[in-house]
N, C-alpha and C positions, 0 to 999 in steps of 0.2 A: 341494512349493512355501507359502510363507508366505501365507494369504490374509487384506487389510486387511478388516473388517470398517467396516460402520453402528457408527454409535452412537445409539440410539432409546431415550428412555424410559428411560435408566441401564444398558442393557441391551446387551453385544456381538451382531451378526445378521449372518451370514455367510453365508447363503443369496441366490442371486441369479438370473435365467434368463443374466446376462451378466456377463461380467468382461473386467475392459483390465489390462493387460501393467502392471508398473512394471520399469522399469530399472536398474540401478547405471552411472551414467556412466561413467563411471570403469573399467570393465570393458566394458562394452557387453551384460554379458550379463543376464539377464531372471530374475529371481529372488525376483518376489513378483507378484500378481496381488492386484487390487482390485473387490470387488463393486461392480457399477452399478446404480444406484438403477432401479426401474420409474416409474411413471406412481405406480404402486397402493403403494410403499413410500413415494414422496414425501408422498404425504397420509396415511400414517400416521405420518411423522415430525411433517408440521403438527398435524396431531391430538393428539400428544402433548402440542407446544407450548404449543396451545391450551387442553388441560385443565391443562398447568401454571400458566398464566397467573395465573390468580384467587390462588393460596396464594401465588407469589412477589409478585405486586404487595402483598400484602398482607403481606411481608416486612418487618420493620423495616428501616429505616436500619443500626440500629448491627449485627444479623444479616447483613445482606450483606456492610457495611462490614468484619463478622470472617471470612468466609468470603477476601473479597479478601486480607485480611492472611496466612490460611494458603496460596491458592492463590500470593502471590507466595512466601513461604518454603520452600512446594517445587518451587516451577519453580528456585527457586536452588541445595535442595541436590539436584536431580539436570538440572542445567544442561547435565553432559558427555553425559548417557545421551541427552537429547532432541539435542544438535550429535550426537550419533554416527547419531542415525538421517536428521539434515537432510543430513549429508553423504553416508552413502549412498543417500539416494533423489535428492538435488538434485545433488552433486557438490560445492559448495563446500569449501571447505578445515576445519576443526573452528576453526580461532579466529574467520573469518569467521560461524561458522556457531553461536558462542558468540556473537559480538557481534550479530548479532540477535535472537538470544533475549535480552542484555541490554536492547537496545533496545525491543524489546516488553512489557517487564518495565515500564518506563516507564508503559505505559498500565493495567498494573494499579496503579500504584501513585498514577497519578492516581486511579482508580478509586477509590480509599480513600477519598478525598474529600469520595464522593456525599451525604454530608449536609449538604455546606456547599455543592456547584454545586446542589444541589434548591434551596436555598433560595427561596421564594419575597418577594413584596414585600407591604407591607399599607399601606394608606392610613386616618385613622380622619378621621370627622367631614366627608366630600368634600359632604355636604349633613347639612341638618338629621338628627339621628340614624341617619345612613348612613354606614356604613363599607366599602372596599375593599379585599381583598386579591387576588394569584395564584397559582397553584400549579402547576407540571409535572409530570403523567404520562405514563406510558407508553405509548406508540404500538398495542404488541401485539404480534403474533408476527413477528419479524424476518430477513429472510433476508441469510445473509452469506456472497457470492459471490467467492473470493480467488484470488490467483496461482500459480504453481510458483515463481518467483525466490524469494520470500521467506515459505515455508509454515508459519512459526512466527509470524513477528512481524508479515504484515496481520494474521491471525486474530488476534492479541492486540489491536490497533488498535480494531477492531469489537467481537469482545464484550465486551470488560472495558466499557466504556460505555453496550454496547443493555444485558447485566446489570444495570450499575447503577444503572441507570434504570428496573428495574422491570420490562421486558421480557424476552421468552421469544426464543431464538434456534436456528435451523436453519442450520449452516454448512456450504457446499459450498466444498472446497478442490478444488486441482489435483489432477485422475488422475494426473498425474505424478510426483507425489512426496507421498501422502494419510496418512501415518501417524501424523506429527508433529500431523494437526490430530485422531486419538481419542486418541493422546497425551494432549494439550493438555484434549480432552472428560474422559477419567476423572482428569487432574489436580483441576480443578472438583470432581469429586462424591469424592473422596477428601477435599476441603476441605470439602464439606458440603454441595454444589449439590444441590437438591431434584432428581430423577427429572425430564425432561421440558424443564427449563428450557434447560438446551443439549441437542441434538442436533448429528449430522454423517450425514451423507450425501451418497455419494460418485456421481458419475456425469457423464452429458456432455449434450446438447444434450434428451434427452429428462425428465432430472431439472429442468434448468435452466429449461424453459417451465412445470411444472405449479406452480416458484416463482415466476414473474414474471406467472401468471396467477390461480393459485388465490386467492379473495376473503379467505380467512384470513388470509393474509400480508401487514399495512399498509405496511411499509417494507424497500426492499430497499438493501443497499451492494454495492458493485463493483469491485473495480480489475482490470485488463488493460490490453488493447488500443484504441486508439479506437473501430475498425468496433465492436468486440463492446460497448465501453462505451457509443457513440453509438446501438447497437440495446435494447442493454438500457434504459437510460434512455426511450427512446419507450414500447417495448413494458409495462413496469412501469410508469408515467406514463397510458399510455392506460386502462390496469385501477384505477387509482385511487389507484396506491400509492404515498407519498415516495420517491426516489430519489439517491441522491449514485452517481455512477459515476465512476470515475477511470479515465482513460484513459492515451494515449501519450505521449511526450518527446521533442524534440530540445534537449537543455541545450548550452547554450553555455558557455565560461571565455571570458571579456576579458582578454585581457593589454596593460594599459597600456607606454606604450616604460617606463616610470622603474620598474616592477617589480621585482621581487630575481626574476632569470631564475629563479636554481637551484633558490629556494623554489617557483617558477611550475611548472617541470619537475616537479618532484618530486610536487604539486599534480596535473599533467595525468595520470602512471603511476598514482598511485593511485587517480583518477578515473575515469577509463576503464578501465583492466582490471582494477579489484576485482572479487570475484565472475563473473570473465571477461564484466565488461561487462553483466550480466544484473539488471540494477535501472533502475528509472525515472527515478533519480536519477544514470546514470553519466553523466559529462562526456563526449559523443561528436563536438562541435566545437569545436576551440580557434579561438579568433578572434585573431590576432597583430596590434596596431595599428600601425603605423610601421615602422621598418625593423628588428624586433629579429625576424622569421620563421625567417630561418636561423641567430639562433644558438640559438634555442627548439628551432627543429626536431632542432639537433646536441644539444642536451641533453637531450630525451626520446629521440632514438634511441639511445644511449647508453645510458641508465637501463635502455631495453627491451633488451638486451643481457644483461643480468643477471638476468632474471625468473625464478622457478624453477618451471614447470609440471607438474605432476605430478598425482594421487589424493590427494584431499581429506584422505587418513587421514595422508601420507607431512609429518613435522612442517616439511619441508624445501619444500614446495610454498609457493607462493604465489597461487597459482590455480589451479584443476580444470576438469573439462572445463565441455561446454555441456550442457544437459540432454537431448538427444535428438540422433540421426543425422542427421535430420532439418531440427534447427536448426542441427545446425554449417554444413552443406551448403547450408544459406540464406544463415547467417555470410560463406563462403568465395563465394558467388554474386557480393556485394557489393564483395570486394575485385577480384574479377576483372573488374567495370564499371563502375569507377574510372579502372582504367586503359584502358580502353577509351574511356571518354567526356573522357579528355584529361586526367585528374588522375596525378598522381606520386606510386607506390606506393613508400614511402621505404622500411618493412619491408611485409615479404610475410610475414603468420602461415600462410598455405598449407605455404610450404615445409618449416616445422618437421615435424621430423620424432620421432615416439614408438612406444615399446615396449608396445604398447600395441591391443586392440583398442577401448578407451573414445571416447568422444565427444568427441576433446580436438580440439584448435587454437589454434596459437599466434598473440599478439599483432600485429596490424600499425596502424600511422600510414602515410597518404594527403594528401600534402600536393596545394599549386596545386586545393585544391577549390574549387568555385562552387554556388550555388544553381542548382537544375534538374537537378543531377546525383543518380541513385538516393542514393549513399551518402549524401548532401547530408539528401534530403528526406526520407526514410525511416526511421521507427525499425528501426534495426540489430540493436539488444537483444545484443550481442555484440562482443568486444573489438578493434573497430576505432574507431580518431581521429582524424576529419579536422582540417584545418589548413586554414580560411580566411584570405586575408592580406587587411585594411583599411589604409586609409592614413589614416584618421581616427577620433577617436573617435565622433563622428554616425555615420562610416557603418555601423560596429561596433554601433552601438544599433539602426540602423535593420536591419539584417542580421537582430539578434535580433528584432524587435518586429514583421517581416513575417513570420516564420514562424508556420507553424499552429497550431505546440504554445506552451502556457507553463509549463508545470512548475515548472525550476528553472535558475538563471542564476547564474553569479558573475564579478566583476572581481577582477584584479589589481594592484593598485596601490600606491604609498607616499603618494599626493595623496588627504589624506581631500575635499578639496574635492567633486577629480572620481567621491571613491566614494559623495560623499551626492548628487550631481548621477545618476550613474545610481541610484540606490533610484530617483530622483524619476521620472526618463526609463524604465526598463526596464519592457515588460508580459509579467510574471511572477510568480506565485504565491508564490514563495520566493526568495529573493535571498542572496547568500551574497557577503560583503569580505572577500576575502584566505581565504576558505572555498569549497572547492570542491563540496562536497555536501551544501547547506546544509538536508538535513532538519532542521527545527525539534524541539526537546526536546519530550515527551510534556504538558508542559504549555501550550506552544499550537498550533494545529493544522497537518496535513498537507495541502497541496492547492493545483493549478494553476490557470491562469488558460487561456481559448479552448477549442482542440480538446484541453485536458489533465484538461476537467472536465466533465460532465453532472448538471445540480444547482446549487443553490443555497448549498449548507454543503461545506466542507471536512473532512479525514477527522480521528477523535482530539483531545484537548485540550477547549477551550469550546465549539468549532463540533458536534463529535458529543453534548454532551446539549440541542442545540437541535434537533439532528434526529433525535434515537431519544426526544423529547418533545413532547407537545403543551402549548400554554401552557392555564388555565383561568383567567377572570376570575371570581371571584362578591362582589356587592353583595347586603351586609346590610342588617336594620333591625329595630330593636326597638322599634315605637314604644307609646303606650298604644293601646288601641284603640277610648278615645271619639273617638280625634282623624281615626280613615279617613274615606274621601271618596270617592265615586265622581269620576273626574278622566279623561275621555277624550284631553286634551292630550298632547303630549308632555312626555316626564318632563323636569320643568324640575331644575335645582339653587337649593338655595335657604341 
């Protein structure tokens, strides 16, 4: 059985006291195992990152930039190879896997502009003979803890900017689909990144506890569920670390009566069921405003009948399996619970039969959903779309703003005034206008509001530069020694 190693100080390390199973979700079979790090192993990786920090920080911006250009070239050349790894461990279809890599590469491209991003400011003659300038310097060793649903893209979100800013990194990927993290680390090494600058440690709570508490780790980036994000934020902050922790979501797509219903139905199906709904930006609630709900539900259910669900390696498949059997069963329980709570199950994905032992489930559409139902309140993270009927625009906005999450939201309308007002009114970090999944391009930053984000900065883009660096202001004076005097008063400008 293939054993997935750690990658520490430029070398693969496979030995461990404990191992975790890695399944192929399309077959349900375990075909790999991953080494789970002990506390000592994590401390070894931290020591490697600490030792590499002075040299990497001193590496010129020009040399760092060349490494990122080389990484982009190598990942582009080997995209199909990495996509196959993603599909074999996560289950998503190959086209989706390649799309994930492409979005991750946007952040590597952003990092190639580090010479511009790390520029400081300067003012001369702020006082007689006194100049002031500012610089941004790395925070130190950074821990990046990433989720199973985007095992290539989210690591690239974090490590691109963290490394560009001169930090060294410990990447702790999900133990459910860990191979892509090692693949990416080895690509960076091939591109010329020195040993110890980027390390990969696999593990569970034992490994994470060390990362959150070790004094050598200065910052933590995390993406996952809200309860875990909240816990990580508090624990890491209590140990004096800078933290950005992205949590869960319940993304709403508001459809106004004037919208193109065919376009809205296409968007709803794509956004709800793509990647089997296992993405924090998936649309899980469709808010039908006015009298359009019946027509919209009919249009969506018609399209659902044509979806092809199967192994991610099959070119005909549009949606693959869920990540684990336990998660599949949990998703199914929400559909059952919705019916018991009084909602209408229009399309029941539990009834879809598959000729496989994989972790497959069909797509579900649930109508007449209301707040207070578990299918509405909880983040399901699966191919279940709930329909809530709202009488007015104001009711729809209130529904969105009353929700505990504020990750992404979308509105579909032909009315520019309504769309502009929605941008102003809605409480969410990312907004789409006739765009169902408003994930920003790499030159902007990604992140939500409310219980979707714990910390002060969003991820990748300009916010990542602020997160992975510390500001320093330098005041200089080169006076004639003969003018020097003792002055115990507060410094004054003149």
